[in-house]
N, C-alpha and C positions, 0 to 999 in steps of 0.2 A: 541462675535456676530461680532465685526471688522475684525475679521479673519475669517470668513465666507461669510462676505459680500465682499474682497479683493478674497477670493478663486473661489467663483462665476463668477467671469469677468472674472479668470485667464487662460490661456491656460491650458491642464491636465497637463505636464512635468511641467509646473511652479505651477501648484499649488501644486504638489506633493512637490515640494522645500520646499511651504511655509510650509504645511502640517508637512513637516518631521521638520522645522524649529522651527517652534510651539511647535510643541511634543517634542523636545529636550531641549528647553527652559522651556518647562512644567516640564520635569523631572528633569530639573537642578536646576530648583528654587523647585521642592518636597526634591530634595537629603538634597537642602542647608538647606530647612526648618527641616527637619530629623536630618540633623546632629546638628543644632543649639539646636532643641528640647532634644536629648540625654546629650548635652553639658551642659541643663540646669538641667539635672537629674540625671548626671552623673559625676564623676571626675577620675582622675589617678593620685594617689599620691606616689612619693617615698620616700619609709620609709628611715629616719637617727636616728641612736641611737640604742640603744643595749636594750631598759627598756621591750619591747614585748618579747622577746626572751621566748621560742623557737619558739612562733608561727607565728610571722614577725621578719625579721634580720637586720641590714642593708643594702639598697641598691635593697632590696624586692619592687617591683612595686604592689599596691592593686586598684582594681576596688573599689570605691567608689558611692553609691547609697545615693544622695542627700536628707535625710528628715530632720523633725523637730524632738524637743525632742519627740514630744506625738508619736513617730511611732518606737522611740528607745525601744527595750528590753532589760534586765538584760541580760547579760552576751553577749551582741553583741561588737565588736570591733565599737569605734566610733573614728571618727574625730573631733575635738577640736578648735577654736580657741583658742591658745594661749595664757590664761590670764596679763592683762596688770600691773605692769611691768612684760615684761616676764623674768622672772629668767632664768638663764646660769646653766644648772647639764650638768653635762664632757657626762653622758649617758643617759638620755633623750632621750625617742622615738619621735621625731616627723616627721612631713614629707614636700616634697614639693610639689604643684604640676606642674602637666605637661609643660609647654607652651602655652601659647594661650588659655589659662582658666581663662582671665578677672582679674578682682578684688581679684579671692582668690587667685591669686600669688604673691600678692600684700602683704600677712596675715602671721603670722607665726603660723602652727598648729602641737598640738598632737596627735598622735594614742595612743588611750587606751583600757582598757573593760569596757564598761560599771557595775558595781558594785552593786548600790542600783540606783531608779528612785525616781520620787516624789513620798512619800507616804508610798516608802518601809522603812525598821531599819536602821537606821545610824550602818555600819560595825564596831565593837569593833576597829581595828585599826585606823581608821579615826575620830572617836568621838572628842578625843582633837585638832584634826585640825579644826574640824568646832565646836568648842565651845557646843556639844552635849551631851546627855547622850547616851550612847551604846543603841541602840535599838529605839530610839526616831524617829519618820518619817522625811523621808528627804523633805524640804520646796519645794514646789509648784515654777515651774523654775527653778530647780537644778539638779544635780545628782554625784554620786558619780563615778568617774573613776578611775580605778588603772592598772599599769604596770602588766606584767605578772611575769615580772622579779624583784620582790618586791626591791631586794639589789642594783639596776642601775636606779631605776623609781623616779623620781619627777614626784608626780602625788596627790591625794586626800588626802593621810597620809600625806605630805605636805604642801599641797598646800591647802587644804578644798574643798568645794563644789565649780563644774563647772559649769558656768551660760547656761542652755538650750538653751539659744537663740543664742551661739557662736558654737553649735553642725553644722557641716557641713553635715556628712551623719555616716554610717555606711559599713564599708567594707563589702564586697559582696563576693569578692575573689581576693585570689594573681595572678596575671596576670604575671609576669617573678621573681626568682629568685634570689636573688643577685649571 
């Protein structure tokens, strides 16, 4: 409303300049708001390691949609915060977010495939690591995540369950290959 009052008393040429400036500022703010909204929903992660080969290779960049555990589906490739303390396995596929994505860049991440979700049966290869009988249900708030390259993967077979509150999101697609 303030802009309309200023424009009413301005000369026609000045009114056009002011209106253009206001429209440009509004468009700039809308663009910034859209970018901020996208950054809250999406992240770009660079894959490091070989545990997700052949689906993902070290150096691939992937687009990740931020979702909570209840939006993850069995078979999705997920990005999960590395459990603490972070064990170092030489070939474990993790990832690092691209620059400028705030606090997620300060954490360590792993990229794995969701193999079992809360209520799903515990897969036999994971049962010993989670101290459960094969086929017993995965507890609420937990998931089983496995690397596609079992020989080179530090995952639920050795780590056990991952905490659902550490899920960043699911991989939508690879956006560049190594």
